[in-house]
KETOR-333236 format. One line per 5 residues: number of its first residue (from 0); their letters; for each residue y, z, x of N, C-alpha, C, O, CB. Coordinates in steps of 0.05 Angstrom, whole numbers, plus 5000, padded with zeros to 4 digits. Each point is the difference from the previous one (the first is absolute). Glycine has a CB too. Layout:
residues N
NUM> a> Y:Z:X:Y:Z:X:Y:Z:X:Y:Z:X:Y:Z:X  ...
This chain:
residues 178
0> myite> 5785:8794:9676:5005:4985:5019:4996:4969:4992:4981:4990:4988:5008:5049:5040  5033:4949:4981:5004:4970:4993:4993:4982:5017:5003:5009:5023:5028:5002:4954  4960:4967:5021:4998:4978:5021:5012:4976:4984:4995:4993:4977:4961:5025:5049  5061:4971:4991:5018:4981:4987:4996:4971:5017:5014:4980:4996:5022:5062:4989  4943:4960:5032:4995:4975:5014:4979:4985:4985:4978:5009:4998:5034:5010:5047
5> nahpv> 4995:4959:4945:4979:4981:4984:4987:4983:5013:4977:4995:4993:5047:5006:4974  4988:4987:5054:4992:4977:5018:4976:5010:5023:4982:4986:5009:5072:4994:4985  4952:5046:5012:4984:5007:5024:4979:5021:4993:5008:5018:4986:5032:4972:5043  4938:5010:4978:4977:5023:4996:5015:5025:5013:5015:4998:5020:4937:4969:4985  5043:5054:4982:5003:5022:5012:4979:5025:5004:4988:5008:4980:5052:4975:5005
10> tltdi> 4958:5025:5034:4978:5020:5005:5007:5032:5004:5014:5007:5018:4965:4951:5003  5010:5060:4961:5009:5029:5008:4974:5010:5010:4978:4995:4992:5060:5015:4973  4969:5008:5056:4979:5016:5008:5007:5029:5007:5024:5005:5005:4956:4954:5011  5001:5059:4984:5007:5028:5006:5027:5013:4988:5019:5008:5013:4954:4980:5029  5023:5010:4928:5025:5007:4985:4993:5028:4988:4978:5004:4990:5037:4946:4999
15> tlyad> 5002:5068:5012:4999:5028:4995:5024:5000:4981:5022:4990:5005:4955:5030:5041  5014:4996:4927:5024:5009:4983:4997:5030:5001:4979:5013:5002:5024:4945:4964  5026:5053:5032:5001:5029:4998:5021:5007:4976:5020:4987:4994:4968:5019:5059  5003:5016:4934:5017:5009:4981:5010:5027:5006:4988:5016:5014:4989:4956:4956  5047:5035:5018:5010:5025:5009:4978:5025:4995:4993:5019:5014:5056:4961:4975
20> kkpey> 4942:5012:4986:4982:5023:4990:4978:4991:4985:5004:4988:4979:5031:5041:5020  4939:4974:5010:4978:4992:4985:4992:5010:4978:4992:5023:5006:4998:4966:5028  5008:5007:4938:4997:5020:4981:4970:5010:5000:4981:4988:5011:5058:4993:4962  4959:5039:5014:4971:5018:5001:4984:4982:4975:4976:5002:5000:5043:5057:5016  4992:4927:4966:4987:4986:4979:5014:4974:5001:5020:4996:5014:4968:5045:4956
25> ycgie> 5001:4942:5016:5015:4972:4994:5002:4992:4974:5015:4981:4996:4971:5005:5042  5002:5025:4943:5009:4993:4975:5003:5018:4976:5012:5020:5008:4970:4945:5010  5014:5037:4958:5005:5011:4981:4993:5035:5000:5015:5017:4991:4979:4931:4992  4983:5055:5027:4995:5027:4998:5004:5020:5029:4989:4994:5021:4978:4987:4940  5044:5036:5036:5007:5023:5022:4983:5023:4992:5002:5010:4977:5049:4976:5031
30> dggve> 4931:5025:5013:4990:5025:5002:4986:5001:4975:5004:5021:4987:5030:4998:5042  4946:4962:4960:4987:5001:4977:4971:5018:5005:4984:5004:4982:5042:4947:5002  4971:5058:5040:4976:5013:5009:5000:5029:4987:5020:5009:4989:4979:4963:5055  4978:5042:4959:4999:5027:4991:4988:5016:5020:4988:4986:5017:5011:5001:4939  5001:5041:5048:4989:5012:5020:4969:4997:5002:4986:5000:4979:5054:5029:5018
35> ggggq> 4951:4968:5024:4968:4995:5004:4993:4968:4999:4977:4993:5002:5013:5056:4972  5028:4936:5022:4998:4972:5002:4998:4991:4972:4994:5015:4981:4984:4985:5064  5028:4972:4952:4996:4985:4977:5032:4998:4989:5021:5005:5013:4924:5012:4977  5052:4975:4980:5023:4995:4988:5011:4971:4989:4983:4983:4996:5021:5054:5033  5016:4959:4968:5004:4970:4991:5008:4983:5025:5017:5006:5017:4998:5007:4934
40> adfce> 4970:4966:5050:5001:4986:5023:5025:4975:4995:5013:4996:4980:4930:5018:5032  5060:4974:5010:5025:4978:5000:4988:4974:5015:5005:4997:5024:5038:5042:4980  4941:4946:4983:4987:4980:5019:5019:4972:4999:4994:4980:4988:4954:5041:5002  5076:4983:5025:5021:4983:4998:5001:4975:5025:5012:4979:4999:5012:5065:4976  4961:4965:5043:5001:4986:5028:4976:4986:5002:4979:5010:5008:5048:5024:5015
45> afgag> 4977:4938:4970:4976:4977:5006:4995:4993:5029:5017:4998:5017:4995:4979:4940  4961:5019:5046:4994:4999:5032:4985:4977:5002:4987:4996:4979:5012:5051:5032  4998:4936:5008:4986:4975:5003:5011:4975:4989:5018:5002:4983:4946:5025:5017  5027:4951:5008:5009:4979:4984:4995:4992:4973:4976:4999:4993:5025:4991:5044  5017:5005:4946:4991:4998:4971:4999:5020:4979:4997:4994:4976:4981:4979:5046
50> avyde> 5025:5052:4987:5003:5021:4983:5028:5003:4993:5018:5003:5016:4943:5019:5002  5043:4975:4950:5027:5003:4992:5006:5025:4986:4981:5007:4986:5021:4947:5012  5020:5062:5000:5010:5017:4985:5024:4997:4989:5019:4992:5013:4956:5030:5008  5029:4986:4949:5022:4988:4989:5012:5032:4987:4989:5013:4983:4990:4927:5007  5044:5067:5023:5007:5030:4988:5015:4997:4972:5005:5019:4987:5001:5002:5063
55> adssy> 5001:4954:4944:5015:4999:4972:4979:5005:4980:5004:5018:4983:5032:4947:5031  4940:5021:4984:4981:5011:4982:4976:5016:5007:4985:5005:4981:5031:4960:4999  4981:5042:5038:4979:5019:5016:4970:4984:5005:4977:5009:4998:5047:5038:4977  4984:4926:5031:4979:4977:4999:4987:4996:5026:5017:4999:5019:5009:4979:4945  4948:5019:5044:4993:4994:5021:4982:4974:5001:4984:4997:4982:5023:5050:5027
60> vwtet> 4994:4935:5010:4985:4976:4997:4983:4998:5029:5012:5006:5021:5026:4969:4943  4934:5017:5036:4989:4994:5023:4994:4970:4996:4982:4992:4985:5000:5057:5027  5036:4933:5004:4999:4976:4997:4976:4983:5010:4988:5010:5019:5058:5000:4979  4946:4968:4995:4977:4986:5006:4999:4999:5033:4979:5001:5012:5022:4971:4941  5024:5027:5059:5001:4997:5027:4999:5027:5017:5002:5001:5024:5024:4958:4964
65> tdnws> 4972:5062:4996:5001:5024:5012:4976:5008:5024:4976:4997:4997:5049:5014:4955  4986:4999:5070:4975:5012:5017:4988:5019:4990:5012:5016:4985:5005:4974:5050  4956:5013:4971:4981:5015:4982:5004:5033:5004:4990:5017:4985:4974:4940:5019  5052:5047:5015:5008:5028:5009:5025:5008:4982:5002:5024:4996:4981:4968:5054  5036:4991:4940:5021:5004:4988:4999:5022:4977:4980:5002:4985:5030:4953:5030
70> gfank> 5014:5061:4982:5001:5017:4980:5023:5012:5001:5019:4988:5008:4939:5017:4990  5045:5023:4992:5027:5011:4993:4996:5029:5008:4981:5014:4994:5031:4954:4965  5009:5039:5058:4998:5027:5009:5020:5019:4981:5020:4992:4988:4968:4990:5064  5002:5045:4946:5016:5022:4994:5015:5009:5018:4993:5009:5022:4980:5002:4953  5054:4986:5016:5024:5008:5019:5009:5030:4997:5012:5010:5020:5005:4943:4975
75> dkslh> 4977:5065:4981:5005:5024:5003:4978:5017:5011:4979:5006:4988:5051:4985:4979  4979:5018:5059:4983:5015:5021:4997:5029:4987:4984:5015:5010:5035:4956:5034  4996:5039:4933:4995:5025:4993:4974:5004:4989:4994:5024:4998:5051:4981:4997  4935:4976:4996:4977:4998:4989:4977:5011:5023:4977:5009:4996:5043:4951:4971  4991:5036:5055:4976:5009:5027:5016:5026:5012:5024:5006:4997:4955:4939:5023
80> pltls> 5001:5068:4993:4973:4994:5007:4984:5010:4976:5011:5017:4985:4995:4986:5067  4968:4987:4942:4985:5006:4984:4970:4997:5005:4991:4981:5014:5047:5010:4963  4946:5027:5013:4969:4995:5006:4989:4992:4979:5012:5006:4979:4984:5025:5050  4978:4954:4968:4984:4994:4980:4972:5011:4996:4982:4991:4986:5045:4974:5020  4975:5060:5012:4972:5018:4995:4992:5007:4970:4978:5008:4996:5034:5016:5049
85> ggati> 5004:4973:4937:4996:5007:4974:4999:4975:4983:4992:5000:4977:5030:5043:5032  4988:4934:5004:5001:4977:4985:5029:5000:4989:5016:5016:5008:4932:4983:4982  5058:4979:4988:5027:5000:4993:5000:4983:4977:4981:4984:4997:5037:5026:5048  5001:4990:4938:5004:4985:4979:5025:4982:5003:5021:5010:5007:4956:5024:4969  5020:4939:5018:5022:4983:5000:5008:4988:4974:4983:4986:4989:5006:5006:5055
90> tfdas> 5034:5011:4944:5002:4987:4975:5026:4981:5002:5018:5007:5015:4957:5033:4959  5027:4939:5011:5019:4980:5000:5007:4986:4973:4982:4996:4983:5003:4999:5063  5041:4998:4949:5000:4980:4978:5006:4974:5008:5016:4997:5018:4996:5035:4952  4974:4945:5016:5000:4974:5007:4999:4980:4981:4990:5007:4978:4994:5009:5055  5023:4962:4970:4998:4976:4982:4997:4976:5012:5008:4999:5024:5018:5022:4948
95> vpdgd> 4963:4956:5016:5003:4976:5019:5005:4977:4977:4985:4995:4981:4981:5022:5064  5057:4971:4964:5009:4977:4981:4981:4981:4996:5003:4988:4979:5039:5018:5034  4942:4988:5000:4977:4977:4998:4973:5007:5015:4997:5002:5024:5042:4965:4974  4948:5034:4990:4966:5004:5012:4995:5026:5011:5011:5019:4988:4986:4934:5027  4986:5052:5010:4994:5029:5006:5004:5001:5025:4997:4979:5013:4973:5031:4954
100> vdvyf> 5036:5012:5045:5010:5004:5027:4981:5026:5006:4996:5017:4982:5059:4962:5015  4932:5022:5029:4988:5020:5013:5017:5017:5019:5011:4993:5020:4953:4979:4974  5035:5053:4995:5017:5021:5018:4982:5024:5014:4985:5014:4985:5058:4977:4981  4958:5013:5061:4990:5024:5010:5018:5013:5020:5020:4989:5008:4937:4994:4983  5034:5042:5018:5020:5011:5018:4983:5009:5026:4975:5002:4998:5059:5014:4961
105> kfene> 4978:4989:5063:4986:5001:5027:5016:5031:5013:5024:5006:4999:4968:4929:5009  4990:5080:5001:5013:5025:5017:4995:4999:5023:4976:4996:5006:5021:5031:4964  5024:4975:5051:4992:4997:5031:5009:5030:5012:5017:5014:4989:4994:4926:5016  4975:5069:5019:5008:5021:5011:5028:4998:5012:5017:5018:5000:4936:4990:5006  5050:4965:5004:5028:4992:5015:5003:4969:4991:4981:4986:4994:5014:5048:5051
110> pypgn> 5030:4958:4955:5005:4974:4994:4988:4984:5024:4998:5010:5023:5043:5000:4948  4949:4960:5021:4990:4982:5023:5015:4996:5020:5022:4990:4997:4957:4991:4977  5014:5023:5046:4975:4997:5013:4986:5023:5006:4977:5000:5009:5041:4963:5008  4996:5062:4977:4988:5024:5005:4984:5014:4986:4995:5024:5003:5035:4975:5016  4958:4981:4958:4980:5010:4980:4972:5005:5009:4987:4981:5006:5040:4995:4965
115> svvvd> 4964:5043:5030:4972:5004:5010:4981:5008:4975:4976:4999:5002:5042:5017:5046  4995:4992:4930:4988:5012:4974:5014:4983:4979:5025:4998:4998:4966:5052:5019  4993:4938:4968:5010:4982:4973:4986:5006:4980:4975:4999:5002:5037:4965:5020  4998:5041:4955:4985:5001:4977:5013:4980:4977:5024:5000:4993:4961:5050:5020  4996:4934:4977:5011:4981:4978:4989:5009:4972:4976:5004:4996:5025:4955:5038
120> tdtkt> 5016:5042:4952:4992:5005:4967:4989:4974:4989:5004:4978:5009:5035:5058:4980  4944:4974:4988:4991:4985:4983:5025:4979:4990:5024:5005:5003:4938:5034:4985  5029:4937:5001:5020:4977:4991:4999:5005:4969:4979:5005:4988:5012:4956:5052  5033:5036:4947:5004:5001:4975:5013:4975:4990:5021:4994:5011:4979:5053:4992  4993:4939:4980:5008:4976:4992:5025:5006:4976:4995:5014:4980:4952:4963:5033
125> vtgta> 5074:5012:4992:5016:5004:4979:5005:4973:4984:5004:4977:5009:5017:5062:5016  4976:4970:4950:5004:4975:4976:5020:5004:4980:5010:5022:4995:4944:4969:5006  5053:4987:4989:5019:5004:4975:5028:5003:5009:5007:5010:5021:4957:5013:4952  5051:4967:5008:5032:5003:4998:5008:5024:4995:5022:5007:5010:4984:4954:4976  4982:5056:5000:5008:5030:4991:4998:5018:5021:4978:5002:5011:5005:4992:4946
130> ettyt> 5036:5021:5052:4995:5022:5021:4984:5023:4993:5004:5015:4981:5038:4974:5035  4938:5013:5004:4977:5015:4994:4997:5016:5023:5006:4989:5022:4973:4980:4949  5012:5060:5028:4996:5016:5019:4975:4997:5014:4983:5003:4982:5045:5022:4994  4959:4973:5044:4980:4995:5023:4999:5028:5012:5018:5014:5007:4990:4934:5004  4961:5057:4990:4994:5021:5019:4977:4992:5021:4980:4986:4994:5034:5048:4968
135> iivpa> 4991:4975:5060:4980:4996:5024:4997:5031:5011:5016:5015:5010:5000:4932:5005  4957:5056:4981:4991:5026:5016:4990:4993:5025:4987:4980:5005:5002:5044:4957  5019:4998:5056:4996:4995:5025:4980:5022:5009:5008:5023:5002:5038:4954:5003  4930:5017:5002:4977:5022:5005:5009:5014:5025:5014:4991:5018:4946:4982:4962  5029:5048:5018:5004:5021:5025:4989:4988:5025:4979:4988:5003:5017:5053:4967
140> qtgdk> 5022:4965:5048:4988:4992:5028:4992:5018:5018:5013:5007:5019:5012:4962:4977  4947:5040:4995:4988:5022:5012:4994:4998:5027:4999:5021:5013:4984:4987:4947  5012:4966:5053:4998:4996:5027:5022:5001:5018:4998:5004:5024:4971:4974:4960  5051:5020:5005:5029:5000:5015:5018:5020:4984:5021:4992:4989:4976:4955:5026  4997:5076:4985:5012:5019:4979:5021:5016:5016:5014:5018:4990:4943:4986:4980
145> dvtyn> 5045:4988:5057:5018:5017:5015:5027:4975:5009:5021:5005:5011:4931:5036:5011  5039:4935:4968:5020:4975:5005:5028:5004:4982:5001:5006:4976:4954:4959:5031  5068:5030:5011:5025:4998:4981:5003:4972:5002:4995:4986:5019:5030:5058:4988  4987:4947:4965:5009:4971:4998:5028:5001:5001:5013:5018:4989:4950:4965:4983  5048:4998:5041:5029:4998:5003:5010:4971:4991:5024:4994:5002:4973:5041:5038
150> nflmy> 4984:4949:4949:5008:4973:4990:4985:4994:4973:4976:5005:4997:5033:4977:5053  5009:5007:4931:4989:4995:4972:5008:4974:4997:5024:4995:5003:4978:5051:4975  4982:4934:5015:5000:4968:4997:4991:4990:4970:4980:5011:4991:5008:4986:5061  5025:4986:4935:4990:4989:4978:5000:4970:5003:5018:4986:5008:4996:5053:4967  4961:4952:5016:4992:4969:5004:4997:4988:4970:4993:5014:4981:4979:4994:5067
155> vegng> 5033:4967:4951:5001:4986:4976:4990:4974:5004:5009:4986:5018:5027:5040:4966  4945:4966:5000:4984:4972:5006:5005:4987:4974:4991:5011:4979:4969:5005:5055  5052:4964:4965:5000:4985:4976:5009:4972:5002:5009:4987:4981:4999:5053:4998  4989:4949:5048:5003:4968:5003:5026:4991:4990:4999:4980:4986:4952:5013:5008  5074:5021:5011:5027:4993:4992:5008:5010:4975:5023:4997:4993:4972:4965:5032
160> kkvii> 4984:5052:4959:5012:5013:4977:5017:5023:5004:4996:5014:5020:4967:4972:4959  5058:5020:5004:5016:5023:5001:4985:5022:4983:4988:4995:4979:5056:4977:5027  4958:5048:5003:4994:5028:4989:5027:5022:5004:5014:5005:5020:4932:4985:4993  5054:5020:4961:5022:5021:4997:4990:5025:5008:4982:5007:4984:5038:4971:4980  4983:5040:5055:4990:5025:5003:5022:5019:5002:5019:4993:5013:4941:4989:5007
165> knvnl> 5040:5043:4968:5019:5022:4999:4985:5026:5001:4975:5001:4999:5057:4971:4975  4983:5047:5028:4989:5028:5000:4976:5005:5016:4982:5012:4988:5034:4991:4969  4980:4992:5066:4977:5005:5014:5000:5026:5010:5016:5005:5019:4980:4952:4990  4990:5060:4984:4995:5028:5007:4969:5007:5012:4978:4992:4993:5058:5016:4969  4971:5008:5054:4977:5005:5019:4994:5029:4997:5019:5014:5005:4994:4950:5030
170> apnte> 4966:5048:4958:4991:5033:4998:4977:5006:5010:4979:5002:4988:5040:5003:4974  4986:5000:5064:4976:5012:5015:4986:5025:4986:5014:5018:4989:5009:4967:5054  4948:5017:4958:4988:5019:4990:4999:5020:5026:4995:4991:5022:4980:4981:4940  5032:5056:5034:5004:5015:5026:4978:5014:5005:5000:5013:5021:5044:4991:4974  4929:4997:4987:4980:5014:5006:4978:4983:5014:4992:4978:4993:5023:5053:4969
175> yte> 4977:4984:5056:4977:4987:5016:4969:5014:4997:4996:5024:5005:5044:4965:5029  4945:4998:4961:4970:5011:4991:4979:4981:5020:4998:4976:5003:5016:5037:4938  4974:5006:5068:4975:4990:5023:4982:4988:4976:4978:4989:5006:5021:5053:5039
């Protein structure tokens, strides 16, 4: 859309955009999931004001003016549905050009606002310019063993610092123990 009126204010309301075909995924990974849930995630959709993703170098920035709920959504839906009754392991490769950046993940039974069950992981602090593999262990969700999760989110907190994150893999543990 182009607006060429420079001298007069223009107000747009009730705009709807349609595409001929909405893609199943939006970024570089298609069908990264494995049977039973999990696989390689594709966190290419920033949500909320101030969350910025750059596909060219796989970098993420949580700017100083970011909404506190801003983050990055996994767009490869082949990772879902999954359960966390046996817990899970998340691994990712990351580096920070300058300083430290905290990273954590969130599982929701459904995307907001339909999410009634939410699991936040522990936070990992990414440090250093050398790409390093990080691991986060998700404890078994024994109280919610029958919950199916259909939304996988990533959050970075670095006050405007850039973090490069690649190869995010989610491996749910299938064994449930009382």
